C-alpha positions in Angstrom: 71.1 98.4 97.0 69.3 95.4 98.3 68.0 95.3 101.9 69.3 92.9 104.4 67.2 90.1 105.8 69.5 87.5 107.4 71.6 89.3 110.0 74.1 88.2 112.6 74.8 90.4 115.6 78.2 89.9 117.3 78.2 91.6 120.7 80.9 92.1 123.3 80.3 89.2 125.7 81.7 91.2 128.6 79.3 94.1 128.3 75.7 93.4 129.4 74.6 96.6 127.7 75.9 95.3 124.4 73.8 92.1 124.6 70.8 94.2 125.7 71.1 96.4 122.7 71.5 93.4 120.4 68.2 92.0 121.7 66.4 95.3 121.3 67.5 95.5 117.7 66.2 92.0 117.0 62.8 93.1 118.3 62.7 96.5 116.7 63.6 95.2 113.3 62.1 91.7 113.4 59.5 92.2 110.7 60.7 90.4 107.5 64.1 89.6 109.0 65.9 86.8 110.7 68.5 87.5 113.4 71.0 85.4 115.3 73.3 86.5 118.2 76.9 85.5 119.1 79.8 86.8 121.1 83.3 86.9 119.7 84.2 83.9 121.8 81.5 81.6 120.4 81.4 83.0 116.8 83.2 79.9 115.4 80.2 77.8 116.5 77.9 79.7 114.1 79.4 78.6 110.8 76.0 77.5 109.3 74.3 80.7 110.3 77.2 82.8 108.9 76.9 81.0 105.6 73.3 82.2 105.3 73.9 85.7 106.5 73.9 88.8 104.3 75.0 91.3 107.1 77.0 91.2 110.3 76.3 93.9 113.0 79.0 94.2 115.7 78.3 95.9 119.0 81.3 96.8 121.1 84.8 98.2 120.6 87.6 97.6 118.2 88.1 94.0 119.4 84.5 93.0 118.7 84.5 94.6 115.2 87.8 92.9 114.3 86.5 89.5 115.3 83.2 90.1 113.4 85.1 91.4 110.3 87.4 88.4 110.1 84.4 86.0 110.1 82.5 88.1 107.6 85.3 88.8 105.2 85.9 85.1 104.6 82.3 85.0 103.2 82.1 88.4 101.6 79.6 89.6 104.1 79.5 93.4 104.9 79.8 94.6 108.5 78.0 97.4 110.3 79.9 98.5 113.4 78.0 99.9 116.4 80.5 101.6 118.7 80.5 101.0 122.5 84.2 101.7 122.8 86.2 104.9 123.3 87.1 105.9 119.7 85.6 103.5 117.2 87.3 104.4 114.0 85.9 101.4 112.1 82.3 101.8 113.4 79.6 103.8 111.7 76.9 104.1 114.4 77.2 105.2 118.0 75.4 102.9 120.5 73.1 105.7 121.7 71.8 106.1 118.1 71.6 102.5 117.1 67.9 101.8 117.6 66.9 104.8 115.6 69.6 104.5 112.9 70.1 100.9 112.1 66.9 100.6 110.0 68.4 103.0 107.5 71.3 100.5 106.9 69.0 97.5 106.9 66.9 99.0 104.1 70.0 99.0 101.8 70.7 102.8 101.8 74.4 102.6 102.8 77.4 102.5 100.5 79.9 99.6 100.9 83.5 100.5 101.7 86.3 98.0 101.2 89.2 97.8 103.7 92.2 95.8 102.5 93.9 93.2 104.7 97.4 91.9 105.1 98.3 88.3 104.5 101.2 86.8 106.6 103.0 83.5 106.3 105.6 82.1 108.6 108.6 80.1 107.4 108.4 76.5 108.5 104.7 76.8 109.2 102.4 75.0 106.7 99.2 76.4 108.1 97.0 78.8 106.2 98.1 82.4 105.8 97.2 84.7 108.7 95.0 87.6 107.7 94.9 91.0 109.5 92.6 93.9 109.0 94.5 96.2 111.4 98.1 95.0 111.8 100.7 92.3 112.2 103.3 92.7 114.9 106.5 90.8 115.4 107.6 91.6 119.0 109.6 90.3 121.9 108.2 87.3 123.7 107.9 86.7 127.4 111.5 87.6 128.1 111.8 91.4 128.7 114.8 91.8 126.4 115.3 93.6 123.1 115.1 91.6 119.9 116.5 92.3 116.4 114.2 92.1 113.4 115.7 92.2 109.9 113.3 94.0 107.6 113.5 93.4 103.9 111.2 95.1 101.3 110.9 93.7 97.8 114.2 91.9 98.3 116.1 94.9 99.5 117.3 95.2 103.1 115.6 98.2 104.7 116.8 98.0 108.3 117.6 95.7 111.2 115.5 97.1 114.0 116.8 96.5 117.6 114.1 97.2 120.1 110.7 95.8 121.0 109.8 94.7 117.5 108.1 95.9 114.3 104.5 96.5 113.4 103.2 96.3 109.8 99.9 98.1 109.5 97.2 98.4 106.9 95.6 101.7 106.1 92.8 100.7 108.5 95.3 99.9 111.2 97.0 103.2 110.8 94.6 104.7 113.3 95.4 101.9 115.8 98.7 100.7 117.3 100.7 102.5 114.6 99.1 105.8 115.5 100.0 105.3 119.1 103.6 104.8 118.0 103.6 108.2 116.2 102.9 106.8 112.8 100.9 108.7 110.1 97.2 108.1 109.4 96.5 106.8 105.9 93.4 107.0 103.7 91.4 104.0 105.0 90.6 102.7 101.5 94.2 102.6 100.4 95.9 99.3 99.6 99.3 100.6 100.7 100.6 99.6 104.1 103.0 100.8 106.7 106.1 99.4 108.4 106.8 101.0 111.8 109.5 100.0 114.4 108.5 99.7 118.1 110.7 101.4 120.7 113.8 101.1 118.6 117.2 101.7 120.2 119.6 104.3 118.7 117.4 105.0 115.6 115.3 108.0 114.5 114.0 106.2 111.4 110.2 106.5 111.7 109.2 103.7 109.3 108.0 103.5 105.7 104.7 103.5 103.7 104.8 100.8 101.0 102.9 100.4 97.8 100.3 97.6 97.6 102.4 95.4 95.5 105.3 95.3 98.0 106.4 92.3 100.0 107.9 92.6 103.5 110.0 90.0 105.2 110.6 90.2 108.9 113.2 87.8 110.3 113.8 87.3 114.0 117.6 87.4 114.6 120.0 86.4 117.4 118.8 83.8 119.9 115.7 85.4 121.2 112.2 84.0 120.6 109.4 86.4 119.6 105.7 86.5 119.1 103.6 87.2 116.0 100.3 88.9 116.7 97.6 89.7 114.2 94.7 92.1 115.0 95.2 91.6 118.8 93.8 88.1 119.0 95.8 85.8 116.7 99.1 84.7 118.2 102.0 82.6 116.9 105.3 81.8 118.6 108.3 82.7 116.5 111.8 81.3 116.9 115.1 82.9 116.0 115.7 82.6 112.3 112.0 82.4 111.3 110.7 84.8 108.7 107.3 86.4 108.5 106.4 87.3 104.9 103.7 89.9 104.5 101.8 91.0 101.4 98.6 92.8 100.5 97.1 89.9 98.6 93.7 91.4 97.7 91.8 90.2 100.7 89.4 92.8 102.2 86.6 93.4 104.6 83.5 95.4 103.7 81.8 97.9 105.9 78.5 99.8 105.5 79.0 103.6 105.5 76.5 106.4 105.7 78.8 109.4 105.1 80.9 110.2 102.0 84.4 108.8 102.0 86.0 112.2 102.5 84.2 112.6 105.8 86.7 110.2 107.3 89.1 113.1 107.9 86.5 115.2 109.7 85.6 112.3 111.9 89.3 111.6 112.6 89.9 115.2 113.8 86.8 115.0 115.9 87.6 111.7 117.5 91.2 112.8 118.3 90.1 116.2 119.5 92.1 118.1 116.8 89.4 120.5 115.7 89.6 124.1 116.9 87.0 124.5 119.6 86.9 120.7 120.3 89.7 121.0 122.8 88.4 122.2 126.1 90.5 124.6 128.1 91.3 123.7 131.7 
């Protein structure tokens, strides 16, 4: 594997310690390499530097790594996540270990893991498809009232959910919002994706895992407006009758990984406190 010489570091702009760590890394690994720094908020201003980069390092929580991964995936640049958040399922390095460990990745020792993304288009909207690494949610808008979302899979009506909305999650996103809703965790490299209702009324149906070739259509019904949200930072207003069409169109983000792929499950149980002996008695 080639080593990395042109590196962007995207750090959480609200955490002074994230910026401090970014600066320390640029000093520690300066020899033979070029670094540039950005926050998620000003990342769009660094298009020229992104185009010349061969690696993006993110320092922060899930929001930071998602912003960095969106920018990197459009240019086929791998991402190394340094975790300063609480759980950090997408990250590979803890902040306390970053100064010592990042060099191993920069020298080209890590494997590259692909995480597949969803593509969403909105009827009546001629803008570019919306990509999501974690999930796309169609949920109620500002009015605190239930909405109805018709859910069609491959041309077949699956359900009309009446509640707070519907989340469509990638395998990566199965450890995020979907998990908090009681959904299953999927193998992170899977191209399959998950449809999960949010706080549905009068329904015990827990959702469905769909194969990679499937197409999902979510249509907002009745007279209520709704909101489309992708990965927590991309928002679109939806009106009654509009349809969001979702596919797994082959888009992906790449991450540097140190451990074998199977270690994901051990890390999952550790992060969630599921291992025997990891749950402390009161």
